[in-house]
ZADONU-25420 format. One record per residue (C-alpha): residue in one letter; x, y, z. Coordinates in Angstrom, 1 decimal, m for minus. Example, Ala and Ser with C-alpha at 12.3 -4.5 7.8 and 13.67 -1.06 7.14 Angstrom:
BEGIN
<residu A; east 12.3; north m4.5; up 7.8> .
<residu S; east 13.7; north m1.1; up 7.1> .
//
This chain:
BEGIN
<residu M; east 23.1; north m30.2; up m15.3> .
<residu K; east 22.4; north m31.2; up m11.8> .
<residu L; east 18.7; north m31.7; up m12.5> .
<residu T; east 19.6; north m33.8; up m15.6> .
<residu F; east 21.9; north m36.0; up m13.5> .
<residu I; east 19.1; north m36.6; up m10.9> .
<residu L; east 16.6; north m37.6; up m13.6> .
<residu F; east 19.2; north m39.9; up m15.3> .
<residu T; east 20.0; north m41.5; up m11.9> .
<residu L; east 16.3; north m42.0; up m11.3> .
<residu V; east 16.0; north m43.8; up m14.7> .
<residu L; east 18.8; north m46.2; up m13.8> .
<residu I; east 17.3; north m47.0; up m10.5> .
<residu T; east 14.0; north m47.8; up m12.0> .
<residu I; east 15.6; north m50.1; up m14.6> .
<residu C; east 17.5; north m51.9; up m11.8> .
<residu E; east 14.4; north m52.5; up m9.8> .
<residu A; east 12.4; north m54.0; up m12.8> .
<residu R; east 11.2; north m57.4; up m11.7> .
<residu Y; east 8.5; north m58.3; up m14.2> .
<residu T; east 9.1; north m61.1; up m16.7> .
<residu E; east 7.6; north m59.2; up m19.6> .
<residu S; east 9.7; north m57.7; up m22.3> .
<residu F; east 12.6; north m55.5; up m21.3> .
<residu T; east 11.0; north m52.6; up m23.2> .
<residu H; east 7.7; north m52.9; up m21.3> .
<residu N; east 9.7; north m53.1; up m18.0> .
<residu I; east 11.4; north m49.8; up m18.7> .
<residu V; east 8.3; north m48.0; up m19.8> .
<residu D; east 6.0; north m49.2; up m17.0> .
<residu T; east 8.6; north m48.8; up m14.3> .
<residu I; east 9.7; north m45.3; up m15.4> .
<residu T; east 6.1; north m44.2; up m15.7> .
<residu N; east 5.3; north m45.5; up m12.3> .
<residu K; east 8.4; north m44.0; up m10.6> .
<residu T; east 7.9; north m40.7; up m12.4> .
<residu S; east 4.3; north m40.6; up m11.3> .
<residu Q; east 5.3; north m41.2; up m7.7> .
<residu F; east 8.0; north m38.5; up m7.9> .
<residu T; east 5.5; north m36.0; up m9.5> .
<residu N; east 2.9; north m36.8; up m6.8> .
<residu Y; east 5.5; north m36.4; up m4.1> .
<residu V; east 6.5; north m32.9; up m5.3> .
<residu K; east 2.8; north m31.9; up m5.7> .
<residu A; east 2.1; north m33.2; up m2.2> .
<residu K; east 4.7; north m30.7; up m1.1> .
<residu G; east 2.7; north m28.0; up m2.7> .
<residu R; east 4.8; north m27.4; up m5.9> .
<residu S; east 4.7; north m28.5; up m9.5> .
<residu L; east 7.7; north m30.0; up m11.2> .
<residu K; east 8.2; north m26.7; up m13.0> .
<residu Q; east 8.2; north m24.8; up m9.7> .
<residu F; east 10.5; north m27.4; up m8.2> .
<residu Y; east 13.0; north m26.6; up m10.9> .
<residu V; east 12.6; north m22.9; up m10.5> .
<residu D; east 13.0; north m23.0; up m6.7> .
<residu N; east 16.0; north m25.4; up m6.7> .
<residu V; east 17.9; north m24.5; up m9.8> .
<residu K; east 16.8; north m21.3; up m11.6> .
<residu N; east 16.8; north m19.2; up m8.5> .
<residu K; east 20.4; north m20.1; up m7.8> .
<residu I; east 21.4; north m18.4; up m11.0> .
<residu T; east 19.0; north m15.6; up m11.1> .
<residu S; east 18.5; north m12.7; up m8.8> .
<residu Y; east 15.3; north m11.4; up m7.3> .
<residu L; east 13.1; north m9.9; up m10.1> .
<residu G; east 15.8; north m10.4; up m12.8> .
<residu W; east 19.0; north m12.0; up m14.0> .
<residu A; east 22.1; north m11.5; up m11.9> .
<residu G; east 24.8; north m9.3; up m13.1> .
<residu K; east 28.3; north m10.6; up m13.7> .
<residu N; east 29.6; north m9.3; up m10.4> .
<residu E; east 26.5; north m10.0; up m8.3> .
<residu T; east 26.8; north m12.6; up m5.6> .
<residu I; east 23.8; north m14.9; up m5.6> .
<residu D; east 22.4; north m15.8; up m2.2> .
<residu V; east 19.0; north m17.4; up m2.3> .
<residu G; east 17.4; north m16.9; up 1.1> .
<residu S; east 13.9; north m16.1; up 2.4> .
<residu D; east 11.5; north m13.9; up 0.6> .
<residu V; east 12.4; north m11.1; up 3.1> .
<residu E; east 16.1; north m11.5; up 2.3> .
<residu R; east 15.5; north m11.4; up m1.4> .
<residu A; east 13.3; north m8.3; up m1.1> .
<residu N; east 15.9; north m6.5; up 1.1> .
<residu R; east 18.7; north m7.4; up m1.3> .
<residu R; east 16.8; north m6.1; up m4.3> .
<residu F; east 15.6; north m3.0; up m2.6> .
<residu K; east 19.1; north m2.2; up m1.4> .
<residu G; east 20.3; north m2.6; up m5.0> .
<residu Y; east 17.8; north 0.1; up m6.0> .
<residu L; east 19.0; north 2.4; up m3.3> .
<residu D; east 22.7; north 1.9; up m4.2> .
<residu E; east 21.9; north 2.4; up m8.0> .
<residu A; east 19.9; north 5.5; up m7.3> .
<residu E; east 22.7; north 6.9; up m5.1> .
<residu A; east 25.4; north 6.1; up m7.6> .
<residu N; east 23.5; north 7.8; up m10.5> .
<residu N; east 22.1; north 10.7; up m8.5> .
<residu Q; east 18.5; north 9.5; up m9.2> .
<residu I; east 15.3; north 9.5; up m7.4> .
<residu V; east 15.3; north 6.0; up m6.0> .
<residu F; east 12.2; north 4.7; up m7.9> .
<residu D; east 13.6; north 5.8; up m11.2> .
<residu A; east 16.0; north 2.9; up m10.7> .
<residu I; east 13.1; north 0.4; up m10.5> .
<residu A; east 11.4; north 1.1; up m13.8> .
<residu P; east 12.1; north 3.3; up m16.8> .
<residu E; east 10.3; north 6.6; up m17.0> .
<residu K; east 8.6; north 5.5; up m20.2> .
<residu A; east 8.1; north 2.1; up m21.6> .
<residu E; east 6.0; north 0.7; up m24.4> .
<residu Y; east 4.1; north m2.6; up m23.8> .
<residu N; east 1.0; north m4.1; up m25.3> .
<residu Y; east m1.6; north m4.5; up m22.6> .
<residu N; east m5.2; north m5.3; up m22.2> .
<residu D; east m7.3; north m2.7; up m20.5> .
<residu D; east m10.7; north m4.0; up m21.6> .
<residu D; east m11.9; north m4.2; up m18.0> .
<residu P; east m13.5; north m0.8; up m17.3> .
<residu T; east m13.2; north m1.2; up m13.5> .
<residu I; east m9.5; north m0.7; up m13.7> .
<residu H; east m10.1; north 3.0; up m14.5> .
<residu M; east m13.1; north 3.6; up m12.3> .
<residu T; east m13.1; north 5.9; up m9.3> .
<residu T; east m14.3; north 4.9; up m5.9> .
<residu P; east m17.8; north 6.3; up m6.4> .
<residu Q; east m18.0; north 4.7; up m9.8> .
<residu L; east m17.0; north 1.3; up m8.4> .
<residu I; east m19.6; north 1.6; up m5.6> .
<residu A; east m22.3; north 2.5; up m8.1> .
<residu A; east m21.3; north m0.2; up m10.5> .
<residu N; east m21.9; north m2.8; up m7.8> .
<residu G; east m25.4; north m1.5; up m7.2> .
<residu Y; east m24.8; north 0.6; up m4.0> .
<residu H; east m25.6; north 4.3; up m3.5> .
<residu S; east m22.5; north 6.4; up m3.3> .
<residu E; east m21.8; north 10.0; up m2.2> .
<residu S; east m18.8; north 12.3; up m2.4> .
<residu H; east m18.3; north 15.0; up 0.3> .
<residu T; east m15.8; north 17.8; up 0.1> .
<residu I; east m14.1; north 18.9; up 3.4> .
<residu V; east m11.6; north 21.8; up 3.9> .
<residu T; east m9.2; north 21.4; up 6.8> .
<residu D; east m8.2; north 24.2; up 9.1> .
<residu D; east m4.9; north 24.5; up 7.3> .
<residu G; east m6.4; north 24.6; up 3.8> .
<residu Y; east m6.3; north 21.1; up 2.4> .
<residu I; east m9.3; north 20.1; up 0.4> .
<residu L; east m10.3; north 16.5; up 1.1> .
<residu T; east m12.8; north 14.3; up m0.7> .
<residu V; east m14.5; north 11.7; up 1.5> .
<residu H; east m16.7; north 8.9; up 0.0> .
<residu R; east m19.8; north 7.4; up 1.5> .
<residu I; east m22.1; north 4.4; up 1.2> .
<residu P; east m25.0; north 5.7; up 3.2> .
<residu Y; east m27.1; north 2.6; up 3.2> .
<residu S; east m27.1; north m1.0; up 1.9> .
<residu K; east m28.5; north m1.8; up m1.5> .
<residu K; east m30.5; north m4.5; up 0.3> .
<residu D; east m32.4; north m1.7; up 2.2> .
<residu E; east m35.5; north m1.1; up 0.1> .
<residu N; east m36.5; north 1.9; up 2.3> .
<residu K; east m33.1; north 3.6; up 1.7> .
<residu V; east m32.8; north 4.8; up 5.3> .
<residu V; east m29.5; north 6.0; up 6.6> .
<residu P; east m28.7; north 4.0; up 9.7> .
<residu K; east m27.6; north 5.6; up 12.9> .
<residu R; east m24.6; north 3.3; up 13.3> .
<residu T; east m21.7; north 5.0; up 11.6> .
<residu V; east m18.2; north 3.8; up 10.7> .
<residu L; east m15.2; north 5.8; up 9.4> .
<residu C; east m12.6; north 3.7; up 7.5> .
<residu H; east m9.1; north 5.1; up 6.9> .
<residu H; east m6.7; north 3.7; up 4.4> .
<residu G; east m2.9; north 3.2; up 4.9> .
<residu L; east 0.2; north 4.6; up 3.3> .
<residu L; east m0.1; north 4.9; up m0.6> .
<residu G; east m3.8; north 3.9; up m0.3> .
<residu S; east m7.2; north 5.6; up m0.8> .
<residu S; east m10.9; north 5.0; up m0.3> .
<residu V; east m10.9; north 2.5; up m3.1> .
<residu D; east m9.0; north 0.0; up m0.9> .
<residu W; east m12.2; north m0.8; up 1.0> .
<residu V; east m14.4; north m1.6; up m2.1> .
<residu M; east m11.9; north m2.9; up m4.7> .
<residu A; east m12.5; north m6.6; up m3.8> .
<residu G; east m16.2; north m6.4; up m4.6> .
<residu P; east m19.4; north m6.8; up m2.7> .
<residu E; east m18.6; north m10.3; up m1.3> .
<residu K; east m15.1; north m9.5; up 0.0> .
<residu G; east m14.8; north m5.7; up 0.2> .
<residu L; east m15.1; north m4.5; up 3.8> .
<residu G; east m16.9; north m1.3; up 2.7> .
<residu Y; east m19.8; north m3.3; up 1.3> .
<residu I; east m19.8; north m5.8; up 4.1> .
<residu L; east m20.1; north m3.0; up 6.6> .
<residu S; east m22.9; north m1.4; up 4.6> .
<residu D; east m24.9; north m4.7; up 4.4> .
<residu A; east m24.4; north m5.1; up 8.2> .
<residu G; east m26.3; north m1.9; up 8.8> .
<residu Y; east m23.7; north 0.8; up 8.9> .
<residu D; east m23.4; north 4.3; up 7.4> .
<residu V; east m20.0; north 3.8; up 5.8> .
<residu W; east m17.6; north 6.7; up 5.4> .
<residu L; east m14.3; north 6.2; up 3.5> .
<residu A; east m11.6; north 8.8; up 4.2> .
<residu N; east m8.8; north 10.1; up 1.8> .
<residu V; east m5.6; north 11.5; up 3.2> .
<residu R; east m4.3; north 14.8; up 1.9> .
<residu G; east m2.3; north 14.4; up m1.3> .
<residu N; east m3.8; north 11.2; up m2.5> .
<residu T; east m5.8; north 10.8; up m5.7> .
<residu Y; east m9.0; north 12.3; up m4.2> .
<residu S; east m7.5; north 15.0; up m2.0> .
<residu R; east m5.0; north 16.6; up m4.2> .
<residu A; east m5.9; north 20.2; up m3.7> .
<residu H; east m5.3; north 23.2; up m1.4> .
<residu V; east m6.9; north 26.6; up m1.1> .
<residu S; east m3.7; north 28.4; up m1.7> .
<residu L; east m0.8; north 25.9; up m2.4> .
<residu N; east 0.0; north 24.4; up m5.7> .
<residu T; east 0.3; north 20.6; up m5.7> .
<residu D; east 3.8; north 20.6; up m7.3> .
<residu T; east 5.4; north 22.6; up m4.5> .
<residu F; east 7.4; north 21.4; up m1.5> .
<residu H; east 5.0; north 23.4; up 0.8> .
<residu F; east 2.0; north 21.3; up m0.3> .
<residu W; east 3.8; north 18.0; up 0.4> .
<residu N; east 5.4; north 19.2; up 3.7> .
<residu F; east 3.4; north 16.9; up 5.9> .
<residu T; east 3.5; north 13.5; up 7.6> .
<residu F; east 0.9; north 11.4; up 9.3> .
<residu H; east 1.2; north 13.9; up 12.2> .
<residu E; east m0.4; north 16.7; up 10.3> .
<residu V; east m3.1; north 14.3; up 9.0> .
<residu A; east m3.9; north 13.4; up 12.7> .
<residu Q; east m3.9; north 17.1; up 13.7> .
<residu H; east m6.0; north 18.5; up 10.8> .
<residu D; east m7.5; north 15.9; up 8.4> .
<residu L; east m9.0; north 13.4; up 10.7> .
<residu P; east m10.5; north 16.0; up 13.1> .
<residu A; east m12.1; north 17.8; up 10.1> .
<residu V; east m13.7; north 14.6; up 8.8> .
<residu I; east m15.0; north 13.5; up 12.2> .
<residu N; east m16.4; north 17.0; up 12.9> .
<residu Y; east m18.0; north 17.0; up 9.5> .
<residu I; east m19.8; north 13.7; up 10.1> .
<residu M; east m20.9; north 14.9; up 13.6> .
<residu D; east m22.3; north 18.1; up 12.2> .
<residu L; east m24.2; north 16.2; up 9.5> .
<residu K; east m25.5; north 13.4; up 11.8> .
<residu G; east m25.8; north 15.2; up 15.1> .
<residu K; east m23.6; north 15.7; up 18.1> .
<residu D; east m24.9; north 12.5; up 19.7> .
<residu A; east m23.6; north 10.4; up 16.9> .
<residu K; east m21.1; north 7.8; up 17.9> .
<residu I; east m18.6; north 6.8; up 15.2> .
<residu D; east m16.7; north 3.5; up 15.0> .
<residu Y; east m13.2; north 4.0; up 13.5> .
<residu I; east m11.5; north 1.3; up 11.4> .
<residu G; east m7.9; north 2.0; up 10.2> .
<residu H; east m5.4; north 0.0; up 8.3> .
<residu S; east m1.7; north 0.5; up 8.7> .
<residu M; east m1.1; north 4.2; up 8.6> .
<residu G; east m4.8; north 4.7; up 9.2> .
<residu T; east m4.1; north 3.3; up 12.7> .
<residu T; east m1.0; north 5.4; up 13.2> .
<residu I; east m3.2; north 8.5; up 12.5> .
<residu L; east m5.8; north 7.4; up 15.0> .
<residu F; east m3.2; north 6.8; up 17.8> .
<residu A; east m1.5; north 10.2; up 17.1> .
<residu L; east m4.9; north 12.0; up 17.2> .
<residu L; east m6.2; north 10.3; up 20.4> .
<residu S; east m2.9; north 10.9; up 22.3> .
<residu T; east m2.6; north 14.6; up 21.3> .
<residu K; east m6.2; north 15.6; up 21.2> .
<residu P; east m7.8; north 13.5; up 24.0> .
<residu E; east m11.2; north 15.0; up 23.5> .
<residu Y; east m11.7; north 12.7; up 20.5> .
<residu N; east m11.5; north 9.7; up 22.9> .
<residu D; east m15.0; north 10.7; up 24.0> .
<residu I; east m16.3; north 11.6; up 20.6> .
<residu L; east m15.6; north 8.3; up 18.9> .
<residu R; east m17.3; north 5.1; up 20.0> .
<residu A; east m14.4; north 2.6; up 19.5> .
<residu G; east m11.3; north 2.0; up 17.4> .
<residu F; east m10.5; north m1.1; up 15.4> .
<residu A; east m6.9; north m1.2; up 14.2> .
<residu L; east m6.0; north m3.6; up 11.3> .
<residu A; east m2.2; north m4.2; up 11.1> .
<residu P; east m1.6; north m1.4; up 13.6> .
<residu V; east 1.6; north 0.6; up 13.2> .
<residu A; east 2.9; north 2.6; up 16.2> .
<residu Y; east 6.1; north 1.0; up 17.6> .
<residu M; east 8.5; north m0.2; up 14.9> .
<residu T; east 11.2; north m2.3; up 16.6> .
<residu D; east 10.8; north m5.5; up 14.6> .
<residu I; east 10.6; north m4.5; up 11.0> .
<residu R; east 11.3; north m7.1; up 8.2> .
<residu S; east 10.3; north m4.8; up 5.4> .
<residu P; east 12.9; north m3.3; up 3.1> .
<residu I; east 11.7; north 0.0; up 4.4> .
<residu N; east 14.1; north m0.5; up 7.3> .
<residu L; east 16.9; north 0.1; up 4.7> .
<residu L; east 15.9; north 3.7; up 4.5> .
<residu A; east 16.5; north 4.1; up 8.2> .
<residu R; east 20.2; north 4.4; up 7.7> .
<residu Y; east 19.6; north 7.6; up 5.8> .
<residu S; east 17.0; north 9.1; up 8.1> .
<residu S; east 19.4; north 11.3; up 10.1> .
<residu N; east 20.3; north 13.1; up 6.8> .
<residu L; east 16.9; north 14.5; up 5.9> .
<residu E; east 18.2; north 16.6; up 3.0> .
<residu Y; east 19.9; north 13.6; up 1.3> .
<residu L; east 16.9; north 11.2; up 1.9> .
<residu L; east 14.5; north 13.7; up 0.4> .
<residu K; east 16.8; north 14.0; up m2.6> .
<residu L; east 17.1; north 10.2; up m2.9> .
<residu L; east 13.3; north 9.6; up m2.7> .
<residu G; east 12.0; north 12.8; up m4.3> .
<residu A; east 11.4; north 15.9; up m2.1> .
<residu N; east 7.6; north 16.0; up m2.5> .
<residu E; east 5.6; north 13.0; up m3.5> .
<residu F; east 6.6; north 9.4; up m2.9> .
<residu L; east 5.7; north 6.9; up m5.6> .
<residu P; east 3.3; north 9.2; up m7.4> .
<residu Q; east 0.4; north 7.8; up m9.4> .
<residu N; east 1.1; north 7.3; up m13.2> .
<residu S; east 4.7; north 6.4; up m12.4> .
<residu V; east 6.3; north 3.1; up m11.4> .
<residu L; east 3.4; north 1.1; up m10.4> .
<residu R; east 1.1; north 2.5; up m13.1> .
<residu W; east 3.7; north 1.3; up m15.6> .
<residu L; east 3.7; north m2.1; up m13.9> .
<residu S; east m0.1; north m2.2; up m14.1> .
<residu R; east 0.0; north m1.8; up m17.8> .
<residu H; east 2.8; north m4.3; up m18.1> .
<residu A; east 0.9; north m6.9; up m16.1> .
<residu C; east m2.5; north m6.7; up m17.6> .
<residu E; east m1.5; north m9.0; up m20.4> .
<residu I; east m0.6; north m11.5; up m17.7> .
<residu N; east 1.8; north m14.4; up m18.0> .
<residu H; east 3.5; north m16.2; up m15.1> .
<residu W; east 6.7; north m14.1; up m14.9> .
<residu E; east 5.1; north m10.7; up m15.5> .
<residu E; east 2.6; north m11.5; up m12.8> .
<residu A; east 5.4; north m12.5; up m10.3> .
<residu I; east 7.3; north m9.3; up m11.1> .
<residu C; east 4.3; north m7.1; up m10.5> .
<residu E; east 3.3; north m8.9; up m7.3> .
<residu N; east 6.8; north m8.6; up m5.8> .
<residu S; east 7.2; north m5.0; up m6.9> .
<residu L; east 3.9; north m3.9; up m5.3> .
<residu F; east 4.3; north m5.9; up m2.1> .
<residu V; east 8.0; north m5.5; up m1.6> .
<residu I; east 7.5; north m3.0; up 1.3> .
<residu C; east 4.6; north m4.8; up 2.9> .
<residu G; east 5.2; north m8.5; up 2.3> .
<residu H; east 3.3; north m11.0; up 0.1> .
<residu D; east 1.2; north m14.0; up 0.8> .
<residu S; east 0.8; north m15.9; up m2.5> .
<residu K; east m1.8; north m18.3; up m1.2> .
<residu Q; east m4.2; north m15.6; up m0.1> .
<residu F; east m3.5; north m13.1; up m2.9> .
<residu N; east m6.5; north m12.9; up m5.3> .
<residu K; east m4.5; north m12.6; up m8.6> .
<residu T; east m7.6; north m11.5; up m10.5> .
<residu L; east m7.4; north m8.2; up m8.6> .
<residu L; east m3.9; north m7.5; up m9.7> .
<residu P; east m4.6; north m5.2; up m12.7> .
<residu M; east m7.1; north m3.2; up m10.6> .
<residu I; east m4.8; north m2.9; up m7.6> .
<residu L; east m2.0; north m1.7; up m9.8> .
<residu G; east m4.4; north 0.6; up m11.6> .
<residu H; east m5.3; north 2.4; up m8.4> .
<residu T; east m2.2; north 2.1; up m6.3> .
<residu P; east m0.2; north 4.0; up m5.3> .
<residu A; east m2.7; north 6.8; up m4.8> .
<residu G; east m0.1; north 9.3; up m3.5> .
<residu A; east 1.7; north 10.0; up m0.3> .
<residu S; east 4.3; north 12.5; up 0.9> .
<residu T; east 8.0; north 11.5; up 1.0> .
<residu K; east 8.2; north 13.1; up 4.4> .
<residu T; east 5.7; north 10.5; up 5.7> .
<residu L; east 8.0; north 7.7; up 4.7> .
<residu V; east 10.9; north 9.5; up 6.2> .
<residu H; east 8.9; north 9.8; up 9.5> .
<residu Y; east 8.5; north 6.1; up 9.6> .
<residu A; east 12.2; north 5.5; up 8.8> .
<residu Q; east 13.1; north 7.8; up 11.7> .
<residu E; east 11.1; north 5.7; up 14.1> .
<residu I; east 12.9; north 2.6; up 13.0> .
<residu R; east 16.3; north 4.3; up 13.4> .
<residu N; east 15.3; north 5.4; up 16.9> .
<residu A; east 14.6; north 1.9; up 18.2> .
<residu G; east 11.0; north 1.9; up 17.1> .
<residu R; east 10.1; north 4.9; up 19.3> .
<residu F; east 6.6; north 6.2; up 18.4> .
<residu Q; east 7.5; north 9.9; up 18.1> .
<residu Q; east 6.8; north 13.1; up 16.2> .
<residu F; east 9.0; north 14.1; up 13.3> .
<residu D; east 12.7; north 14.6; up 14.0> .
<residu Y; east 14.1; north 17.8; up 12.5> .
<residu G; east 17.5; north 17.5; up 14.0> .
<residu E; east 18.7; north 19.0; up 17.3> .
<residu D; east 18.4; north 22.6; up 16.2> .
<residu G; east 15.1; north 22.1; up 14.3> .
<residu N; east 13.6; north 20.2; up 17.2> .
<residu L; east 14.5; north 23.1; up 19.6> .
<residu R; east 12.6; north 25.4; up 17.3> .
<residu E; east 9.7; north 23.1; up 16.7> .
<residu Y; east 9.2; north 21.5; up 20.2> .
<residu G; east 11.5; north 23.3; up 22.6> .
<residu T; east 13.5; north 20.1; up 23.2> .
<residu D; east 16.5; north 18.6; up 21.3> .
<residu T; east 14.6; north 15.4; up 20.6> .
<residu P; east 11.1; north 15.0; up 19.2> .
<residu P; east 8.4; north 14.2; up 21.8> .
<residu A; east 6.9; north 10.7; up 22.0> .
<residu Y; east 3.2; north 10.3; up 21.5> .
<residu P; east 1.7; north 9.9; up 25.0> .
<residu L; east m0.2; north 6.6; up 24.4> .
<residu H; east m1.4; north 6.5; up 28.0> .
<residu K; east m3.8; north 9.3; up 27.1> .
<residu I; east m5.7; north 7.1; up 24.8> .
<residu T; east m8.9; north 6.0; up 26.7> .
<residu L; east m11.0; north 5.0; up 23.7> .
<residu P; east m11.8; north 1.3; up 23.6> .
<residu V; east m9.4; north m0.1; up 20.9> .
<residu A; east m9.2; north m3.6; up 19.4> .
<residu L; east m6.0; north m4.6; up 17.7> .
<residu F; east m5.8; north m7.1; up 14.7> .
<residu G; east m2.4; north m8.5; up 14.0> .
<residu A; east m0.8; north m11.1; up 11.8> .
<residu L; east 2.3; north m13.3; up 12.3> .
<residu N; east 3.7; north m12.7; up 8.8> .
<residu D; east 3.3; north m8.9; up 8.9> .
<residu W; east 6.5; north m7.2; up 7.8> .
<residu L; east 5.5; north m3.8; up 9.1> .
<residu A; east 3.4; north m4.5; up 12.2> .
<residu S; east 5.1; north m7.4; up 13.8> .
<residu D; east 3.4; north m9.4; up 16.6> .
<residu K; east 6.1; north m8.2; up 19.0> .
<residu D; east 5.3; north m4.5; up 18.3> .
<residu V; east 1.5; north m5.0; up 18.3> .
<residu T; east 1.7; north m6.7; up 21.6> .
<residu E; east 3.8; north m3.9; up 23.1> .
<residu L; east 1.1; north m1.4; up 21.8> .
<residu Y; east m1.6; north m3.5; up 23.4> .
<residu V; east 0.2; north m3.4; up 26.8> .
<residu Q; east 0.5; north 0.4; up 26.6> .
<residu L; east m3.2; north 1.0; up 25.8> .
<residu A; east m5.3; north 2.0; up 28.8> .
<residu N; east m8.5; north 0.5; up 27.5> .
<residu P; east m8.0; north m2.4; up 25.1> .
<residu I; east m10.9; north m4.5; up 23.8> .
<residu E; east m8.9; north m7.4; up 22.4> .
<residu H; east m5.7; north m8.4; up 20.7> .
<residu Y; east m6.8; north m10.7; up 17.9> .
<residu I; east m4.2; north m12.6; up 15.9> .
<residu V; east m5.3; north m13.8; up 12.5> .
<residu P; east m5.2; north m17.7; up 12.7> .
<residu L; east m3.1; north m18.1; up 9.5> .
<residu K; east 0.6; north m17.9; up 9.9> .
<residu E; east 1.2; north m16.7; up 6.3> .
<residu F; east m1.3; north m13.8; up 6.6> .
<residu N; east 0.5; north m10.5; up 6.0> .
<residu H; east 0.1; north m6.7; up 6.0> .
<residu I; east m1.8; north m6.3; up 2.7> .
<residu D; east m4.0; north m9.4; up 3.3> .
<residu F; east m6.2; north m7.4; up 5.6> .
<residu L; east m7.5; north m5.7; up 2.5> .
<residu Y; east m7.2; north m8.1; up m0.4> .
<residu A; east m6.9; north m11.7; up 1.0> .
<residu I; east m9.2; north m14.3; up m0.4> .
<residu D; east m10.3; north m15.4; up 3.0> .
<residu A; east m10.3; north m12.0; up 4.7> .
<residu P; east m14.0; north m12.1; up 5.4> .
<residu T; east m13.8; north m15.3; up 7.4> .
<residu L; east m10.3; north m14.7; up 8.9> .
<residu V; east m10.8; north m11.0; up 9.9> .
<residu Y; east m14.1; north m9.3; up 9.0> .
<residu D; east m16.3; north m11.8; up 10.9> .
<residu K; east m14.4; north m11.2; up 14.1> .
<residu L; east m14.4; north m7.4; up 13.4> .
<residu L; east m18.2; north m7.3; up 13.1> .
<residu Q; east m18.5; north m9.4; up 16.2> .
<residu L; east m16.5; north m6.9; up 18.2> .
<residu M; east m18.3; north m3.9; up 16.7> .
<residu R; east m21.7; north m5.3; up 17.7> .
<residu R; east m20.6; north m5.7; up 21.4> .
<residu D; east m21.9; north m3.4; up 24.1> .
<residu L; east m18.7; north m1.4; up 24.9> .
<residu G; east m20.2; north 0.6; up 27.8> .
<residu K; east m18.1; north m1.2; up 30.3> .
<residu F; east m15.0; north m0.3; up 28.3> .
<residu R; east m15.6; north 3.4; up 28.4> .
<residu I; east m13.3; north 5.6; up 30.5> .
<residu Y; east m14.0; north 9.3; up 30.7> .
<residu S; east m11.7; north 10.3; up 33.5> .
<residu E; east m8.0; north 9.7; up 34.2> .
<residu P; east m7.1; north 6.4; up 32.4> .
<residu V; east m6.2; north 3.3; up 34.3> .
<residu V; east m4.1; north 0.6; up 32.6> .
<residu Q; east m6.4; north m2.3; up 32.8> .
<residu N; east m7.7; north m5.1; up 30.6> .
<residu Y; east m11.4; north m5.8; up 31.3> .
<residu L; east m11.5; north m9.0; up 29.2> .
//
């Protein structure tokens, strides 16, 4: 009604302003056409179409985030973060009220939709995607010292190298929470960091965390048991990452120097490893942390809503599912099929559902990747890992080991509180890559991490204020905004940054 009134008023104004001596009918038509064109151009100049203007200013006032408002729901249209938090809280409350696993409240267990899966890459594995793009791919199986069987993927040399010689320069890339090795190659040869590193002359290794699509096995534990999923990023740092590094060193020689690139949880794992097993500071060459997550004091993601439950471990595991969080072939697999026959609203629903935890940058998001992203993500993660992050948020962002409660901590650590990770023991040269719109790794927390590091290379902030957590992997302009700078730092002589004795807090730049 309000929009109708505005348009009617606009018509009256244009009639009143008619000054031409031609027929009254021509005056109306010409003037309204001119004014309407000006109005349309004005709205477009602000970056929105007339349809989106209506959606933003009218429809969103009567609909809730991702759906219609219920009769008793109070509508409060705020920022994207506020809408995401409100909707996520609704899922939590609904699950709690109905005694459900929380993500059963987001999507039905089974739904029938017509979808188009003609694109074969949606169903390809990481090695298949690499091969389909003309690169040589390898799969390596590694067993950790606590029995988990990991699969690590490799691009040993560039397809541009006619001699097919494996370069000495080596890089290990580690994905984040719910991710897998496919994250580094999904965007294709022009924009996928795995391919870009290969073409730059690196032997590229792509890790997979225990429990994800490619590392879902154990020498003695069944994957549907609590014991299999009883781990967080701490166990990955203590067992998985050392096993992968040692394997590469055994294959390439003890003098091999490995650059490490992590995204999100992949950075958390690196910091946990280097601070608790200091010898790896001398084994690796350098670390490059994309959207680094250690301190968590300034979290805008709806994940902070889980923090209120984190002191009640039993209840939170019941709420989220005791073993695997967001398993493959569940919520987002359903959304993938739902979104492959893309229209505007289905696309928006899928984008917001996938990025509700990490944030979303619509301008940088390559929408053509949506079916593939949803076809491969989530790749699997333990619920306990998510709880671990929630505990850090509840404890003022403290970067600490898992909190088992006072009695459990006494048994596990000999203290009534979990120990903090001693970041001062990290002597490896480390570069941090942050973004101003990151819901999980805020500039405040990344800056605090930078200050605590004994041997930082650089704190690079992506020069685009909308850039967010997921954009480090999928953004349209990630190669120019992030990867060019990353390669520049990787090519530097880092000899002056090396510290092999007691670390000294110093910035050499």
